[in-house]
C-alpha positions in Angstrom: 13.0 99.6 112.0 13.2 97.5 115.1 15.7 98.1 118.0 17.0 94.6 117.5 18.4 95.6 114.2 19.6 99.2 114.9 21.8 98.3 117.9 23.9 95.6 116.1 24.4 97.9 113.1 25.7 100.7 115.4 27.8 98.2 117.3 29.5 96.9 114.1 30.0 100.4 112.6 31.5 101.7 115.8 33.8 98.7 116.1 35.0 99.1 112.5 35.6 102.9 113.0 37.5 102.2 116.2 39.8 99.8 114.3 40.1 102.3 111.4 41.2 105.1 113.7 43.7 102.9 115.6 45.3 101.8 112.3 45.3 105.5 111.2 47.4 106.3 114.2 50.1 103.9 113.0 50.1 105.4 109.5 50.8 109.0 110.6 53.9 110.5 112.2 52.5 113.8 113.4 51.9 113.7 117.2 49.0 116.0 117.1 47.2 114.0 114.4 47.9 110.8 116.4 46.3 112.2 119.5 43.4 113.4 117.4 42.8 110.0 115.9 43.2 108.4 119.4 40.4 110.7 120.6 38.2 109.8 117.7 38.8 106.1 118.4 37.9 106.7 122.1 34.5 108.2 120.9 33.9 105.1 118.7 34.9 102.8 121.7 32.5 104.7 123.9 29.7 104.4 121.4 30.4 100.6 121.0 30.3 100.0 124.8 27.2 102.1 125.2 25.2 100.4 122.5 26.6 97.0 123.5 25.4 97.4 127.1 22.0 98.6 126.0 21.7 95.7 123.5 22.6 93.1 126.1 19.8 94.1 128.4 17.3 94.5 125.5 18.2 91.0 124.2 18.5 89.0 127.4 16.4 91.0 129.9 17.8 89.2 133.0 19.1 90.7 136.2 22.8 89.8 135.4 22.5 91.3 132.0 21.1 94.5 133.6 24.2 94.8 135.8 26.6 94.1 133.0 24.7 96.4 130.7 24.8 99.2 133.3 28.5 98.7 133.7 29.0 98.9 130.0 26.8 101.9 129.6 28.7 103.8 132.4 32.1 102.9 130.8 30.8 103.8 127.4 29.5 107.2 128.5 32.8 107.9 130.2 34.8 107.1 127.1 32.3 109.0 124.9 32.5 112.2 127.0 36.3 112.1 127.3 36.8 111.3 123.7 34.5 114.1 122.6 36.3 116.6 124.8 39.7 115.5 123.5 38.5 115.5 119.9 37.3 119.1 120.3 40.5 120.2 121.9 42.8 118.6 119.3 40.7 119.9 116.4 41.0 123.4 117.8 44.7 123.0 118.3 45.1 121.9 114.7 43.1 124.9 113.5 45.3 127.2 115.7 48.5 125.7 114.3 47.3 125.6 110.7 45.3 128.8 110.1 45.6 128.6 106.3 44.1 125.1 105.9 
């Protein structure tokens, strides 16, 4: 499969998952679950920004798209790392508070 097909698929899936987790935050009343879903949405946003930045450079291959792509990759990695840490933390908190489940 070509990179020109893989990146748009990842971009669309991560955008849909981001929206899914943001809507899920509105549906739940538990604060811990809301923070967990927010962390998961941050991971999806980071993946979206990361792949979008890479895709921009691969598609256009100009100097300005390189700078924009680098900016998006940096922001995406920051969101991805923070979201991953928060997701792990809130998952462990939920397990600590609900040992029977």
